[in-house]
Each structure stands twice: as structure tokens, then as C-alpha cells.
N, C-alpha and C positions, 0 to 999 in steps of 0.2 A: 783482096778486099780490105777496105779501110772502114773505120767507124768513127763517128763523133759521139761523145758521151759526156754526161754531166757528172761531176764529182766535187763534193764540198762546195756547191754553189757556183762553180765555174765550169767551163767547157774545155775538154781535152780531146785530142785526136790520136789515133794509133792504128797499127796494122793488126787485122784480125788473125789470130793464130789458131783458135779452136772455138767452135760454136756449140755450146750445150743448151739444154732447155731453159735453165734459169740463170745461166751466167755465161760469160765469154772470156777467153784468154786473149789479152791484147799486148802487143809490143809497142812501147812508146818510142818517139823519135830518138831518145837518148840510149835506147837499147834495153831499158828496164821493162820487165814483163809484169803485168798486173791482172788480177782477176776482177771483172766488172760485172755487176748485176745486169741481166738482160734488159730489165725495165729501165735502166739508165741510158741505154743506147737510143739516141734520137735521130741518127742519120747514118746510112751505109752508102759508101761511094767507092768508085774504082780509082778515080783520079780527081785532082792532083794528089801529091803525097800529103800525108797528115800534117806535116809542119807547114807546107805551102798553103794548104787549105786555111789554116787558122790565120796566117799572115795576110792572105788576100781577103779573107772574110772580114777581118777586123778593119782593114783599110777601106773596103767597099761599104761596110756597115756604118763607118763614121760619116760617109757622105749621104746617107739616107736621111731625109727630112722626117723626123719623128712625128711632127704635127701632121704632115701629109699621110704618113703611115697610119696614124690614128683615124684620119678622115676616111680612108678607104677600107678600114677594118670593119667586119660585120659586127652587129650588135650582140650576137650570141657568141658563145665560146668557140674558139677556133684553134687549129694547129698551125704552127709556123709555116709548114709547107703549103697549106691552103692559102695563106696570106701571100706567100712568095709567088704563087701562081698569079694571083690578082695583081700584085705589084709589078711583076716582070712581063705580064701580058702573055704568058705561056709557061710551059713546063720549065722551071729553073734548073740550072746545073747545080752541082754540089756547092760551089763557091757562092752563088746567088742565094741559095736556100740558107746556107750557114750565115751569110751576112744579114739576112732578115732576122734569123734567130738571135744573133748577137745583139742586133739593134733593139729587138723587143725586150730582151733580157736586161739591157742597159737602161731602160726607161720605165721603172716601176710606177712612176706617177701616171704614165699614159696607159700602161698595160698591166693588169693584175694577173699574176701567175696562177694557173689552175691545175697544173700538173707538169710532167716532163714534156717540154716542148709545146704546151698548150697555154693559151692566154685568153683574156677577155678585156676589151677596151674599158678604161675607166669612165664612169658616167660623167657627163659634162660638168655638173656642179662640183663633183669631187675633184676633177681635173683642174678647174678654175681655182678652187681653194688651195690646191697644192701648188699651182703655179704662183699664186699670190704669196704663198709662204716663202717660196724660193726667191721671189723678187724682194720680199721684205728682208730676208737674210742677206741678199746681195747689197741692198741699200744700207743695212746695218754694218756690214763689213766695210763698205766704203766710208761710212761715218766714222767707224773705229779707226780706219786707216788715216782719215783726214785729221781726227783729233790727236792721234798719236804723233803725226807729223808736226802739228802745231805745238804740242808739248815739247817735242825734241828741239823745236826752234824757239823755246822759251816764250811761247805765246799761250795765254790761257784761253781754251775754247769757250765759246759763249755759253754753253750749257753748264759749265763747271761751278760758277759762283753759287747757284742755288743748291748744288749738291755737295758743297765743300765739306760740311760737317760729316756727312755720310762717307765721303771718299777718304777722309783722314782718320776717322775713329771707328767706323763700322761699315766697311766696304760691302756693298751688295754686288756680288759677282754676276748677277743677272743684268745689271745695268751696263749700258754701252760705255758710259763714262769710266766705270771701274775697269772694264776690259781694255779701254784705251790707255788708262793710267798704268795698268800692269804691263802692257806691251811697251810703253815708253820707258818704264823703270827697267824692264829687262834689257832693252837696247842701250839705255844710258848708263846703267849700273848705279843709279841713284835711288834713294828711298823715296816713297811717295811724298813725304813732307819736304824733302830737299828739292825734288823736282817741282812741286807746286810753289815752293818759295822762289825758285828760279824764274817761275812764270809770273811772279808778283801777287800770287794768291795769299801769301803769308807775309805781310809786311813786317811782322814782329814775331820773333821766336817765343816771346812771353805769351802772346795770344794763342799760339799753338798749344802750349802746355795748359794754359787756363781753359782753352776751349775743350780739351779732352775731358777735363774734370766737369765742366758744365754739361757736356754731352751726356755724361753718365748720370750725374746727380741732379741736374736742373735742365731737363730737355725742353722745358717750356720757353727757354730763351731769355733774352734781355739780361744776360749776365747774372741771373739769380735774383734780380731786383723786382721781377714781376710777381705780384701776389694776386691770388684770386680775390674777388669781391668779398668783403666781410663787414659784419655789423660792428660798429665802433665799440670799443671797451668802455665800460661805465665806471667812472671814478667814484668810490664810496664817499658818502657825505656824513655818515652817522658815526664816524670813529672819533675818539677823543684825540686832542692834540697834545703831543708830548711836550713836557716842559724842559726841552733840551735845545742845544745848538750843535747839531751834528756836522761832521766833516768827513769827506771821503779822501782816499789816497789812491791815485791811479796814474797810469801813463798819460802823457800829454794829449794823445789823440783819442783816448777812450771816450766813447759816447754812451755805451751801455753801462752806466754807473749803477751797480746793483748792491753795493755795500757801503756803509758809512758807520762812524763811531761817535760816541759822545761820552764825556766825562763830567760827572757831577759830584762835587765834594760834599761829604756829610759834615755837619757842624761839629759832631762829636768825634770826628776822625774817620778815615776810610772814604771809600768812593762808591758811587753807583755808575758802573760802566755799561754803556749801551752798544750793542751790535745790531745795526739796523739794516735789514735786507729789503730791497725793493719788492713790492707785492703785486705783480701783475695778476696773480691768482685771485685777487679780490675783484678784478675788473672783467674777467670772462671765465667761463667754465670749460671743462674738458670737451664737452659735446657742442661747443659754440663754433662759429666760423674760425675765430682766432685760435681756439683750442685745437681744431683740426689742422690749421696751418702749422702750429708749433709741433704737433704730432708728426706731420709729414716731413718737416725739415730737421727736427730733433736737436739741432745745435747750430750756433753761429759758426761759420767757416772762417778761419784765420789764415792769412798768407801775407808775405811781405808786400806792402803797398796797397793791399785791398782786404776787404772782408765781405762776407755775405751773411746778413743777419738772419737769425731765426724768426724774428718778428718784424713786421713792417716798421719803418722808421717812425711813422706817426704814433704807433703804439709804444715804441721805445721812448719816445719823447714824453708820452703821458706818464710813464712810470719811472724813468731814470731819476736818480737822486741828484738832480742839478741844483747848484747853489742858488739861493734866493727863493726856493720853492718849498712848499709844505706838501709832502707826498705820502701816500699810503705805504706802510712798511710793516714787516713782521719783525718784531724787536725781541732780542734776548738781553735781559738786564742781569748783570753780575754784581752781586754785593761783595765788595772787596775790602778786607780789613786793612789796617795800617801796615801790617806786615805782609801784605799782598796775598793773603789767603782768600780764596773764594768761599764765602760763608753761606751763600744762597744764590738762587737764580730764579727768574720767572720770565715767561713768554707772553707777549700780548700783541694785538693788532691795533695800530694807531696811525695817526698822521704825524709825520716827523718833519720839523723845520730843518732844512739843510742850510747851514751857514756858509760853508766853503767847500770847494773842490780842490784839494791839495794835489799838486802834480810832482812826479818824481824829479823832474829836471830842476824844479825850484827848491825842493826840500833836501834832496840828497847832498848837495854841496855844503849845507849847514848842519845836516843831521846824519852823521855817519860814525863809523867806529873811532875815527881820529877825534872828531869834535866831541864825541861822548866821553872819551878818555881825558881830553885836555880841557873840557869845559865848554858848554854850549853858549853861543852868543844869543842876542835878542832876535827873535823872529816869531811870526804868528804861530800859535799852537805849540810852542816849544815845550811848555810844561805838560800838556796833554800827551804829546808824543813821547816825552821822556818817561812818563808814568806807564804808558802802554808798552813801551820797550822793556821796562823793568818787569812788568807783569808777564810779558811774553817769555822772558828768560825763566821766570818761575814756572810758567806753564810747560815750557819745553823740558825743563828738568823734571817736572812732575810726570811727564810721559816717559821718562827714562831715555830721552834722546840727547844726542850730542851733535850740534850743528857742524857740518862739514863746509868749511869756507875755502877749500882748495879747488872747488869746481866753479866753472865760469858759465855765465849766460851771455847770449848775444842777441841784440835787437837789430832788426833790419828796417831801415828807413829808406823809402823810395820816393824821390822827388820827381813827380811827373811833370812839373812845370818847367823843367830844364830843356824840354823838347828832345830832339834827336841827339843822342849821345854819339860823339864823333867816332869813337873806337868801335862801338857796337852797331852804329847805324840804326838805333832804335830809341824810342822815347824812354825816359826814366834814368835817373842817376841814383845808384844805391850806395848807402853808407851802412857798414856793418860795425856796430858799436859793442864793445865788450864791457861787461860789468860783473864784478864778483857775485856769485850766488851767496845768499845768506847775509845780505846787508841788513842793518837794523830795520829799515823800512820793510824789507821782504819778510824778516822774521816776525815783526810786529803784526803785519797783516795775516801771515800764514797761521800763526798761533791762535789768533782770535777767530779765524775761519774754522780751524780745527775744533775749537771749543764749541762754536755754533753748530757745526755739522754733527759732532759726536753727541752734544747735548740733545739736539732735536731728534737725532736717531734714537737715543735712549727714551725720549718722551713718547715717540710713536711705538717703540717696542713695548714699553710698559703699559701703554693704553691699548695694546693689541690692534693697532691700526696698521695695515700693510703699507710698506714703503720699499723703495729701492735703495740698497746698501752697497757700499764698497767694502769688500772683505779681503784679508790677506792671511794666508797660512802657507807655511813651507816655501815662502818666497814668491808665491803666485797670487796676483791680484785678480779679482773677479767681481762681476756684478751678481747680486743675489737679492731675493725678496726676504731672506732670513737675516735677522740681526746677528752678526757674527763678528768676532774680534778682527781688528786690523792690526796685525803684528808690527808692520812697518811704522805705523804712526803711534803704536802703544796705546790704543783706545779700545774699549769694549765693543763699540759699534760705530759706524761712520756712514751717514746718509748725506750725500751731496744735496745741499739745500741753499747754498749761498749765492748761486748765479742763475736765478730763474729767468732773467732776461736773455740768457745766452744758451742754457742747456735745458732740454726737455726733462731730463731726470730730476733736476732741481725744481722745475716748475711742477712736476707731478707730486714730488714730496711736499711742496708748499701747499698744493690743494689738499693733501691729506692732513697737514698741520692745521690749515684753516678749518676744515671739517671738525677736527678734534676740539679746537679752541672754541668753536661755536656750538659744540654739542650736536652736530649734524651727522648723518650717515656718511661714511667715507666716500669720496668721489670714486675710488677704486676699491672694489670688494676684495677680501682675501682670496688668493689663488685664482683670481678672475683671469679669463683669457686676455682681456685688455691690458691688465697689469703685466702679465708674463710676456706678451708680444711687445709691449712698450720697452721692457727691459732688454729683450733680445735685439730689437731694432735699434735702440739707442746705442747699445754696446758696439754693434757692427758698424753703424754709421759714424759714431764718434771716432772709432779707430780708423775708418777710411778717411775722414776729414783730417785727422792728425797725420796720417801717412801722406796725404796731399800737401799738407803744410811742410813736412820734412822735404818732400820732393822739390817744392818751390824754394825752400831755403837753400837747397843744393844748387838749384838753377841760379839763384842770385849770387851765391858764392862764385860760380863760374863767370857770371856777368861782371862781378867785381874785378876778377883777374883780367878780363878783357878790357874793361873800362880803365883800369890802372896800367894797362899795357905791360903786365908782368910776364917776363920770359923766364925768370928764375925766381925761386922762392925758398926760404928756409922752412924746414919742417922737423918733426921729431918722430922717431920710430916708436910705434906703440905696440906692435907685435910683428911676427913674421910677415913680410911683404906688405905691411900697412904702415903708412905714415900720416900724420896730421899736420896741416899747415899751422905755422905759429901765429899768423896774423888773422886768419879767419877759420871758422870751424868746419873745415873740409878735410875729409879722410880720403886718401888715394891708395890704390893698390899698385905697388911697384914690383914687377917681376925681377928686375935687376938689382933689387935692394940687397946689400950685404947681409949675410947670415947674422941673426940677432945674437948668436953665441959669440960672434966676433965683434960686431958693432955695438951691441948692447941695447936693450930696451931703454928708451928715454934719451938716446943719443941724438944729437942734432945733425941734420944732413942738409945738403943743398940739392935742389931739384931743378932741372930744366924742363920747361913746359914746351912740348912739341906741337900740340894741337888741342884746341877746345872747340867742341861741337855743341852749340847751344840748342840746336834742334833735338839732338839725342841726349842732351845734358851729360855729355861725356868729356873726359879729359884724358889726354895721353901725356905722361911725364916720364922722365928717366932720372936715375940717380947720377949725380955729378961727383960729390965728394962728401966726406965726413967733415963736420965743423967742430971747432973746439967748444968745450963746455956743454952744459945742459941747456935746455930750451928756456925761453923767457918765462914760461909758465911753470917750470920746475919739473923735475923728474917724478915728483909724487903726484902730479895733477891727475885727477880721476877722469875716466871715460865711461860713457854709457854702453851698456851691453848691446842695445840696438845699433849703436854707432859701429861697434866692432863687428857685429854680425852682418851689417850692411855697409861695407867699407866706403861706398861712394857717398853715403848720406852724411850731411853735416850734423852737428849736435842738435838735439831738439831744442825748441824754445824752453825757457826756464819752466814754464808751466807744465809742459808735457814730459819733462825729463824724470824718469823714475830713478830712485836710489839704486845703489848697487844690488840690494836684495830684491829689487823688482817692485818695491812698494811705491805708493804715492807718497811723496815726501812732504806734501803740505805747503810747499813754497808757492809763491806767486798766486795767492788766493787758493791755496790747496788744490792745485791742479788745473787752473784755468789758463788757456793760452794767452800769452802776452806779446804776440807779434804785433807790430805797429798796425793801427787800424785807420 
């Protein structure tokens, strides 16, 4: 006697060896013996053999039309042998009964299992829904297969353009497009970005990196230029007009001009020096439409060749300190004696006439360390700049600081008008321009900004008006609502207030200053949730924006190498396995670099560039040989800690580069980004 029994969801057949009340002993075709519960036995038969039964039943069951089987099944629960009688038109043999059983068991959509060998046909509506689901999955599988084939053939499927951002930056694995892209990547060995670029979905690698940033921080689209509707800012008309002729000092492309200076000589000797900061805080309040926009964006975003402003262009135009205009400003006046001692200071709200916007490229050739030592020629604002430079030296010495001039800054200028670059095959021609840090213009502006930010920080502290401060102790810089020393700058307290058009922190502090000067309640109360959340969000967002700027500077360094068709470059060893290129601020890790104990830190080397991947912002280079002499920048040139800890990243922009101690060094408007705008 043989039996057919169910075990672990499948059917097995064997020869019956012993039949007990609750269990049976069975010998399987391979000779193994097993104990089976009696309740699991569904069929007893004499012939054929167990192995032949399953083979023949599976073959005959596959030919049974499951739809017909469903049609002839009773509405009530039934056993498989009952249905086999109906289906075969008479008493079935063992193979026929087993074939019906196997077919019932293989079609759970049609037949719901009710027990060992017992079933009930699925209700029509449930069956139709299940069949529709199967058909949908079949169609989806065909669609995935078709899209995968198109991708592998470098053809972009029609559904992909609308889903491109999702596919690149936040893949939804429930989407068919994502499944097709993953399948094509697995078969081609390419990354999603590389595969989509091959299909023409990414005409420019720059747009890929820029798009990732926009997807995370500006999901509303239009490259961060879309602003919600807002009520226009109101320019104040009741302010006194200052009796000065102010001038600003900025990069050639700067549009958010938020600081200017004035020099007025006293008849009896000495000067009244004005530091004038644009005052958008006079035009709208924190709870206004524009206040909420600034709170949401928190900072202008800088990157080579582009920027995304914190405030709409129309609002920037209202308050920027443009030449030929008289604009509202928060002014700090310093009374300076003939020996350059600051004897007094006062702060006021006023309208300031702006006489000129001086630009670095015009002033630096005639106002630099060499011309200052050899004698300045004739040029506009020569005497004012010389006086401010001399005052800046006194201020710097008064803070106990010594300017380090062996560090270098780089500006990135991208000319989009040159069209498609031949080497890169993309629009944009990049120029990376080196300028020494700590130039007279840098120092002049930085020291006056430090005076303004530290003086106004102290004013708010003494008035017990809450503000956001930058503090440093033990080499660590942090944001805080408590006035605390900034050891790196050598000041008792430091509150960013000099860039209200660019940074929400400065705008918030300006609102607090305006409230204090007018005798009103502070816009932000002490220890308020709004103040604390603004500090936290600004700190996190500002750091993220700065990191993006660093990443894009790295990208443009790689673009420059491709653009200039460089296959070999000189570099300098900065520490084990790390070198920095001499011509551009790019740090590369080299696994085959000679041991620094042999080659020496600061030693010049020649590198061969094997591969540059602009999509991955990655470079592969190898050591060629040691070169004679030290690098052009000198063995003593300094490097940033971030640069060393993140070998691939180029040096930060001058504005974001901390000093060795980790402090804000006050350069370039005391920490403001200076990437081309």
C-alpha cells in the first residue's frame, strides 16, 4: 500500500510501512523512512509506484484548465476526490485524483484551501480582482522589461523625464521607472547617473550636482529663484539723511552690497569714520511675508558661476547700497583721534548717500602691499583707503592678532557665454584665480566688520536684548544666544550683523538692534522658541550651504583639469598619501605616494592623471616622480583642517576658511562667502 501525504505545504508519496492510530510509518522513494501524522494522509493507493504517481499527476495536472475546473466546482466546500469524480465523469484512479489535487493546490486564486485536501471555490468578485492583479503585474513586468531594454540601448523611456529628479536623487523603489533603472544598471554595470547621461537625460554634469542640491533644499523648483507671493517691503521715509559720501568695496559681480564706509575729517584733527550696513530690517518684520521667506531660506547660497539669494532680487535692489542712491542703513560711527585711537562710537538709523561702489579688480592693482610701501599713486578714494588701512592695522594689533599672509584664496569665475566647452562637451568656461589672503583691502574690510559685529554684540549684551552670537573657546566655534568671548578673533563677544541681505542670523540681529534703538520691545524675546530654533536652523543650513559650495569648487577644479586637457600636473605633498596641486586648490589621495619620511612633507611631485569622472566628481591619479625644489607656494604654506580631513575637497573660499585654531578669522567681511556671484 502507498500513500500521498502533505508535508510543509507540498505533497510527497511513499510506501506505507506501519499504520498506527494517529500516525503512519512511510518509506520514501529514496529509501528514507519517515513518521507522518495520519491527518496529513490525503490518498491511499496500490499503484502506480509513489514516484511514478507524482510524475504522472504533475504532468496531467498541468493540462487541466483551471478556469474550467472552477466552473464545475460546487459552491460549497468540497474534497478533491469529489471534484475528481465530477471532472473525470466517474471514479478516478489514483493518478487522476492526484492530478486534480495538485491542480487545486497550485491555483490559490481560484480555490481557497479549507483543510487537508479540502477546498472552496473563490467567489467571482474575488477571483476577478485577483486575476486583474495578476494581469496588472504582468503588464508592469512587460513595461519594466521594455524600459530596461530602452535604457540599455541608450534611449530614454518616455516616462523618465517627468520622474528624473526622483530617479536621480530619491529613488522610489515602488515605481516601475526605478525598477527598470535598477535592472538596467545591474546589467550594464553603470551608475544611475551615468546610464541616464548616456541616454541624454543629463546633458551637463554640472546640472546633475546642482540638481541634487536643489532637490534637497529647494524642492519648489526653478533653480531656487521661485519665491512665494509677498507684500512689498516699505522703505522708511522718516529717517535723517547722513552728511557723508559713502563707498563700498566688493567683488566685481556682487549685487547684495550690504556694507559701505565713510570718512569725515574733523577740523581740529581726527576723523569720524562710518560703517554703514544695509537695513532691510527697516522694511519688513520677522512675521511678514518677506520675514518668513528669509527665515525659510536662512542664507544666500554661493557656488562658482551661480548663487541663490536669500531674498528676492526686487527686495535686494531696494536695500542694496548701490552707487548714486540714498538708502536706509544701520550706521556705526567711530570717533578716531589723530593717533588712530577710537575715542567714542555711536549707532544710529539713517539714510546714507552712496557715492561709489569700488571693485576689487579696479582697486587692488593700485592699492596693495607694494604700492603702499613704495607710495600710492593718484586714484579715487586713495586717502580714505589709506586711512582705513592704517586704522585696520591698529585694530588688528589691538585684538592681539597677527595677520598670516602665507595662505591663499581662490576665486572661481565661470563664463557661461562661451557655450559648449570642447574638452568637456558642456557649457561654461572656468577660470580659477589665486589671490593672497590678507591683502590690504581684505584686512581693511575685515577689521571694520569685526569692529561693527563686536560693538553691536556688546550693545545688545549690555542692553539685555537677546541676539545670536558666534563664540569660540578651546578652538571650537559655535552659535549661541549668550554673549561669550571669541578667542580666535580676540573680542569679548561677536554677533554677526554685517550681512543682513545675505544671512538670516545678521537680519535677526539687525531687527534686535532696531528694536533697541527705537526703544521698542525686541522682535525676539529672551530664550524664546523662535530665537532658539532660528539659531539651530541657521547653523545647520549655513553649514550645509558651505559644504555644497566646497563640493562645487571641487567639481570646477576637476572641470578645469579637463578643460585645460591636463594629463600631468605638479603637486606638493601635504601629508601621508595626500598631495595638493600647485595650480589649483585640489587635494588628491595617492595610494602610491612615496613615504613622507623619505620624500618629505612639502616636497614637489609630478602626477599623471588617469581618469576624471565629472559625474562622481572623482579623480584617479598616480605618482610619477619627485621634482626638484619646493613648490611655488613654499613649504610653509598653510592648509585648512577641513581640507586635510576631506582630501578630495579643494580649499574653502576665503570667506569660509577657518584659521588653524578653528576660529572665524574675520577675513572677507568676517566670514561671508566670496565666490563669484
